[in-house]
Residue frames relative to the residue before (quaternion, step in Angstrom):
aa qw qx qy qz dx dy dz
M 1.0000 0.0000 0.0000 0.0000 0.00 0.00 0.00
D 0.3900 -0.7270 0.5066 0.2505 3.59 -0.82 0.93
G 0.7316 -0.4786 0.2843 0.3934 3.55 -1.30 0.39
S 0.6875 0.4840 -0.3059 0.4467 3.60 0.88 -0.89
C 0.6178 0.5265 -0.3448 0.4714 3.62 1.06 -0.67
Q 0.6525 0.5151 -0.3118 0.4601 3.55 0.98 -0.87
V 0.6339 0.5223 -0.3285 0.4664 3.60 1.00 -0.81
H 0.6665 0.4959 -0.3036 0.4666 3.59 0.93 -0.89
L 0.6323 0.5201 -0.3272 0.4719 3.59 1.01 -0.79
E 0.6665 0.4937 -0.3019 0.4700 3.56 0.90 -0.92
E 0.6389 0.5224 -0.3271 0.4602 3.59 0.95 -0.84
S 0.6446 0.5148 -0.3104 0.4724 3.57 1.00 -0.83
L 0.6499 0.5148 -0.3135 0.4630 3.59 0.95 -0.88
V 0.6606 0.5042 -0.3119 0.4605 3.59 0.91 -0.89
K 0.6485 0.5102 -0.3268 0.4609 3.61 0.92 -0.85
R 0.6568 0.4935 -0.3085 0.4795 3.58 0.99 -0.82
A 0.6425 0.5141 -0.3237 0.4670 3.59 1.00 -0.79
Q 0.6318 0.5259 -0.3275 0.4657 3.58 1.07 -0.70
Q 0.6757 0.4373 -0.2771 0.5247 3.58 1.25 -0.42
R 0.5434 -0.6714 0.3410 0.3709 3.57 1.37 0.43
D 0.3143 0.7084 -0.5459 0.3184 3.55 1.04 0.83
T 0.3125 -0.7965 0.4878 0.1729 3.58 -0.26 1.28
A 0.6090 0.5488 -0.3608 0.4448 3.60 1.07 -0.61
A 0.6373 0.5195 -0.3265 0.4663 3.59 1.03 -0.75
F 0.6672 0.4753 -0.3142 0.4798 3.59 0.91 -0.84
A 0.6109 0.5452 -0.3472 0.4572 3.60 1.05 -0.70
A 0.6461 0.5078 -0.3209 0.4709 3.60 1.01 -0.78
I 0.6247 0.5168 -0.3290 0.4841 3.59 1.03 -0.76
Y 0.6311 0.5389 -0.3187 0.4580 3.57 0.95 -0.91
E 0.6784 0.4970 -0.2906 0.4564 3.58 0.81 -0.99
E 0.6437 0.5385 -0.3133 0.4444 3.58 1.04 -0.79
Y 0.8231 0.3067 -0.1092 0.4653 3.58 0.92 -0.93
V 0.5147 0.6995 -0.4244 0.2560 3.62 1.03 -0.54
D 0.6812 0.4876 -0.3143 0.4467 3.63 0.82 -0.86
R 0.6754 0.4875 -0.3054 0.4615 3.59 0.93 -0.83
V 0.6338 0.5085 -0.3329 0.4784 3.61 1.00 -0.78
Y 0.6468 0.5256 -0.3172 0.4525 3.59 0.94 -0.87
R 0.6748 0.4855 -0.3062 0.4639 3.62 0.83 -0.94
Y 0.6166 0.5402 -0.3409 0.4602 3.59 1.02 -0.80
I 0.6991 0.4660 -0.2722 0.4690 3.57 0.80 -1.02
L 0.6275 0.5427 -0.3405 0.4425 3.60 0.95 -0.83
L 0.6614 0.4951 -0.3102 0.4704 3.57 0.93 -0.82
R 0.6831 0.4892 -0.2864 0.4604 3.59 1.07 -0.67
V 0.7996 0.3098 -0.1619 0.4883 3.63 0.91 -0.85
G 0.4325 -0.7745 0.3900 0.2470 3.60 1.23 -0.33
T 0.7559 0.3051 -0.2249 0.5339 3.64 1.13 -0.20
R 0.5656 -0.6356 0.4227 0.3120 3.52 -1.03 0.91
V 0.6668 0.5148 -0.3124 0.4390 3.59 0.85 -0.95
D 0.6739 0.4782 -0.2965 0.4788 3.59 0.88 -0.91
A 0.6438 0.5215 -0.3246 0.4563 3.59 0.98 -0.80
E 0.6384 0.5155 -0.3271 0.4687 3.59 1.00 -0.77
D 0.6603 0.5078 -0.3078 0.4597 3.59 0.91 -0.92
L 0.6914 0.4742 -0.2836 0.4656 3.57 0.87 -0.93
T 0.6122 0.5362 -0.3547 0.4603 3.61 1.03 -0.69
E 0.6302 0.5223 -0.3247 0.4739 3.57 0.99 -0.83
Q 0.6582 0.5136 -0.3055 0.4579 3.58 0.95 -0.88
V 0.6018 0.5596 -0.3593 0.4423 3.61 1.03 -0.75
F 0.7347 0.4283 -0.2499 0.4629 3.56 0.78 -0.99
L 0.5962 0.5306 -0.3698 0.4757 3.60 1.12 -0.50
K 0.6615 0.4956 -0.2966 0.4785 3.56 0.95 -0.91
A 0.6343 0.5219 -0.3287 0.4661 3.60 1.01 -0.80
L 0.6553 0.5086 -0.3120 0.4632 3.59 0.93 -0.87
E 0.6669 0.5133 -0.2966 0.4513 3.56 0.96 -0.91
S 0.8159 0.2686 -0.1130 0.4993 3.59 0.95 -0.82
I 0.3095 0.7801 -0.5034 0.2056 3.61 1.17 0.31
D 0.5774 0.5933 -0.3796 0.4130 3.60 1.13 -0.55
S 0.6786 0.4987 -0.2926 0.4531 3.59 1.12 -0.60
F 0.5162 0.6471 -0.4248 0.3665 3.61 1.24 -0.23
K 0.0308 -0.7766 0.6292 -0.0118 3.56 -0.96 0.96
W 0.4642 -0.6620 0.5118 0.2904 3.56 -1.04 0.81
R 0.0520 0.8059 -0.5835 0.0854 3.57 -0.70 1.13
G 0.7319 -0.4312 0.2357 0.4721 3.56 1.02 0.71
A 0.6666 0.4316 -0.3001 0.5284 3.58 1.25 -0.22
P 0.5478 -0.6217 0.4312 0.3570 3.61 -1.03 0.62
F 0.6625 -0.5052 0.3822 0.3997 3.55 -1.27 0.44
G 0.6015 0.5873 -0.3492 0.4139 3.58 1.07 -0.74
A 0.5969 0.5636 -0.3672 0.4372 3.59 1.05 -0.67
W 0.6336 0.5246 -0.3171 0.4719 3.57 1.04 -0.82
L 0.6544 0.5108 -0.3100 0.4634 3.60 0.95 -0.89
F 0.6953 0.4690 -0.2877 0.4623 3.58 0.90 -0.87
R 0.5808 0.5351 -0.3882 0.4750 3.62 1.15 -0.37
I 0.6135 0.5198 -0.3412 0.4868 3.57 1.04 -0.77
A 0.6554 0.5141 -0.3081 0.4595 3.59 0.89 -0.95
Q 0.6527 0.5184 -0.3158 0.4533 3.59 0.89 -0.92
N 0.6656 0.5011 -0.3095 0.4583 3.60 0.90 -0.89
L 0.6622 0.4938 -0.3075 0.4723 3.59 0.96 -0.80
V 0.6290 0.5232 -0.3342 0.4680 3.60 1.02 -0.74
V 0.6439 0.5179 -0.3233 0.4612 3.60 0.91 -0.89
D 0.6618 0.4953 -0.3051 0.4728 3.60 0.91 -0.90
F 0.6437 0.5316 -0.3096 0.4553 3.57 0.98 -0.90
V 0.6720 0.4967 -0.2975 0.4617 3.59 0.86 -0.96
R 0.6330 0.5248 -0.3340 0.4608 3.59 0.98 -0.77
R 0.6820 0.4818 -0.2901 0.4675 3.58 0.89 -0.94
K 0.7398 0.4428 -0.2264 0.4532 3.55 0.91 -0.91
S 0.4994 0.6995 -0.4178 0.2946 3.61 1.19 -0.38
R 0.6546 0.5170 -0.3197 0.4495 3.58 1.14 -0.45
R 0.6953 0.4377 -0.2614 0.5066 3.57 1.26 -0.38
Q 0.4149 -0.6762 0.5465 0.2682 3.56 -1.09 0.70
T 0.0119 -0.7877 0.6160 0.0028 3.57 -0.97 0.84
S 0.3990 -0.6608 0.5732 0.2749 3.49 -1.31 0.30
P 0.3298 -0.7709 0.4976 0.2220 3.62 -0.33 1.13
L 0.8502 0.1192 -0.1216 0.4982 3.49 -1.18 0.74
E 0.0238 0.8203 -0.5674 0.0681 3.56 0.78 1.06
E 0.7663 0.0359 -0.0080 0.6414 3.51 1.08 -0.80
W 0.0728 -0.7916 0.6049 0.0463 3.57 -1.01 0.69
E 0.3954 -0.7213 0.5239 0.2212 3.50 -0.67 1.16
G 0.7790 0.3672 -0.2500 0.4424 3.53 -1.04 0.68
V 0.4791 0.6367 -0.4722 0.3769 3.61 1.21 0.00
A 0.4770 -0.7002 0.4547 0.2748 3.54 -0.72 1.09
T 0.2590 -0.7783 0.5529 0.1465 3.56 -0.99 0.82
G 0.5541 0.6485 -0.3843 0.3532 3.59 1.20 -0.37
D 0.7927 0.1827 -0.0699 0.5773 3.59 0.88 -0.93
P 0.3529 -0.7800 0.4719 0.2104 3.62 -0.21 1.23
E 0.6413 0.5285 -0.3350 0.4441 3.61 0.96 -0.79
S 0.6640 0.4900 -0.2962 0.4809 3.58 0.96 -0.88
A 0.6302 0.5417 -0.3293 0.4483 3.56 1.02 -0.81
V 0.6580 0.4970 -0.3039 0.4772 3.59 0.96 -0.87
E 0.6522 0.5129 -0.3139 0.4615 3.60 0.91 -0.89
L 0.6552 0.5062 -0.3096 0.4677 3.59 0.96 -0.87
K 0.6613 0.5039 -0.3104 0.4609 3.58 0.91 -0.90
L 0.6496 0.5037 -0.3178 0.4726 3.59 0.97 -0.82
S 0.6403 0.5253 -0.3177 0.4616 3.57 0.98 -0.83
I 0.6508 0.5039 -0.3050 0.4790 3.58 0.97 -0.88
E 0.6643 0.5055 -0.3059 0.4579 3.58 0.89 -0.93
E 0.6416 0.5138 -0.3211 0.4703 3.60 0.99 -0.81
T 0.6589 0.5063 -0.3100 0.4619 3.57 0.96 -0.86
V 0.6600 0.4927 -0.3124 0.4734 3.60 0.91 -0.89
A 0.6405 0.5120 -0.3255 0.4709 3.60 1.00 -0.78
A 0.6483 0.5030 -0.3169 0.4757 3.59 1.02 -0.77
V 0.6348 0.5193 -0.3305 0.4671 3.60 0.97 -0.81
A 0.6247 0.5566 -0.3347 0.4335 3.60 1.04 -0.75
R 0.6580 0.5123 -0.3087 0.4575 3.61 1.18 -0.47
L 0.5386 0.6139 -0.4031 0.4130 3.60 1.28 -0.11
T 0.6121 -0.5056 0.4309 0.4291 3.55 -1.30 0.12
E 0.6724 -0.4892 0.3579 0.4248 3.59 -1.22 0.37
A 0.6735 0.4900 -0.3059 0.4613 3.62 0.85 -0.89
Q 0.6479 0.5062 -0.3195 0.4710 3.60 1.00 -0.77
R 0.6326 0.5211 -0.3305 0.4681 3.60 1.00 -0.81
Q 0.6618 0.5124 -0.3102 0.4508 3.55 0.93 -0.89
V 0.6793 0.4788 -0.3121 0.4604 3.61 0.85 -0.86
I 0.6273 0.5181 -0.3393 0.4723 3.62 1.01 -0.70
A 0.6688 0.4964 -0.3026 0.4633 3.60 0.91 -0.88
L 0.6779 0.4826 -0.2963 0.4687 3.60 0.95 -0.82
R 0.7242 0.4527 -0.2573 0.4521 3.58 0.81 -0.99
F 0.8191 0.2650 -0.1163 0.4953 3.58 0.77 -1.02
G 0.6525 0.4809 -0.3224 0.4890 3.60 1.09 -0.56
A 0.7818 0.3088 -0.1509 0.5202 3.55 0.83 -1.04
G 0.3975 -0.7495 0.4555 0.2698 3.59 1.21 -0.29
L 0.3420 0.7538 -0.4976 0.2592 3.59 1.12 0.57
S 0.5160 -0.6010 0.5080 0.3384 3.53 -1.25 0.49
I 0.6886 -0.4343 0.3609 0.4549 3.57 -1.30 0.13
A 0.6711 0.5067 -0.2976 0.4520 3.59 0.88 -0.96
E 0.6691 0.4902 -0.3051 0.4679 3.59 0.94 -0.86
A 0.6467 0.5078 -0.3177 0.4722 3.59 0.97 -0.82
A 0.6271 0.5325 -0.3330 0.4607 3.57 1.02 -0.81
G 0.6568 0.5082 -0.3057 0.4656 3.58 0.96 -0.84
A 0.6694 0.5018 -0.2952 0.4614 3.56 0.96 -0.87
M 0.7321 0.4163 -0.2287 0.4883 3.58 1.05 -0.75
G 0.3912 -0.7214 0.4812 0.3081 3.57 1.23 -0.33
K 0.5510 0.5798 -0.3927 0.4539 3.57 1.13 0.74
S 0.5850 -0.5529 0.4450 0.3924 3.54 -1.28 0.23
E 0.6324 -0.5250 0.3999 0.4057 3.56 -1.25 0.40
G 0.6285 0.5437 -0.3314 0.4467 3.59 1.02 -0.76
A 0.6493 0.5087 -0.3160 0.4688 3.58 1.00 -0.82
V 0.6460 0.5101 -0.3191 0.4697 3.59 1.02 -0.79
K 0.6337 0.5211 -0.3323 0.4652 3.60 0.97 -0.81
A 0.6643 0.5010 -0.3020 0.4652 3.58 0.94 -0.89
L 0.6502 0.5063 -0.3137 0.4717 3.60 0.96 -0.85
Q 0.6469 0.5171 -0.3196 0.4604 3.57 0.95 -0.87
H 0.6510 0.5142 -0.3170 0.4596 3.58 0.91 -0.90
S 0.6971 0.4610 -0.2905 0.4660 3.60 0.79 -0.96
A 0.6246 0.5350 -0.3395 0.4565 3.59 1.07 -0.69
L 0.6770 0.4873 -0.2961 0.4653 3.59 0.91 -0.88
V 0.6210 0.5196 -0.3406 0.4779 3.59 1.04 -0.73
S 0.6675 0.4967 -0.2997 0.4668 3.58 0.92 -0.89
L 0.6462 0.5169 -0.3218 0.4601 3.58 0.95 -0.84
R 0.6364 0.5226 -0.3266 0.4640 3.57 0.95 -0.87
R 0.6622 0.4999 -0.3035 0.4685 3.57 0.93 -0.90
I 0.6626 0.5054 -0.3059 0.4604 3.61 0.89 -0.92
L 0.7163 0.4529 -0.2630 0.4612 3.58 0.80 -1.00
N 0.6792 0.4925 -0.2965 0.4563 3.61 1.07 -0.62
T 0.7133 0.4181 -0.2661 0.4956 3.60 1.17 -0.32
R 0.4681 0.6534 -0.4684 0.3669 3.61 1.22 0.13
P 0.6335 -0.5115 0.3951 0.4254 3.59 -1.18 0.37
G 0.8073 0.2315 -0.1918 0.5079 3.56 -0.83 0.95
G 0.5564 0.6177 -0.3835 0.4022 3.56 1.30 0.01
V 0.5942 -0.5418 0.4489 0.3897 3.51 -1.34 -0.13
Q 0.0380 -0.7913 0.6101 0.0094 3.57 -0.89 0.89
D 0.8443 0.0143 -0.0689 0.5312 3.51 -0.90 1.02
G 0.6957 -0.5058 0.2646 0.4361 3.56 1.02 0.87
Q 0.6520 0.4915 -0.3186 0.4815 3.63 1.25 0.07
E 0.4991 -0.6170 0.5103 0.3315 3.56 -1.12 0.64
V 0.3332 -0.7404 0.5513 0.1919 3.56 -0.99 0.84
């Protein structure tokens, strides 16, 4: 399906959902739930919290879908703004409590324990490195790579231009490379340590 057909289909689904068509909202949910979940998981680090927040995003979207207006940005941008606001509130509330990041990580292989441990450590190192980025850089990484959004979709969700998102993504990736390459056991100056 080409982009304009998809936009028209989404617009039709949103209009039907605004008229309380539960099947239309279910289709919207199915389209976005995995991407919203991955975005939130990358931001909060635990599966349970990501599941709870994803549920809250869709409850809030259902409650306020009547207020959604087409303004040139895709519907997904509106959903990711809701997700971003809930993540910010969650982080503020949770900042006083100590947590263990990535208590559980979906997708860790169970067949080979050594590989599973290496994958979990790699994921934890990456999440820790992402945590050292600026808030805007963390958000663009979560939207682009966690949620799998395009540059245009991420720009809409962040309320920034596509050029600003490209620049943020570039600086975030450069910073991540530098952080990950200078960690103990990492690669420095292109050489294995």
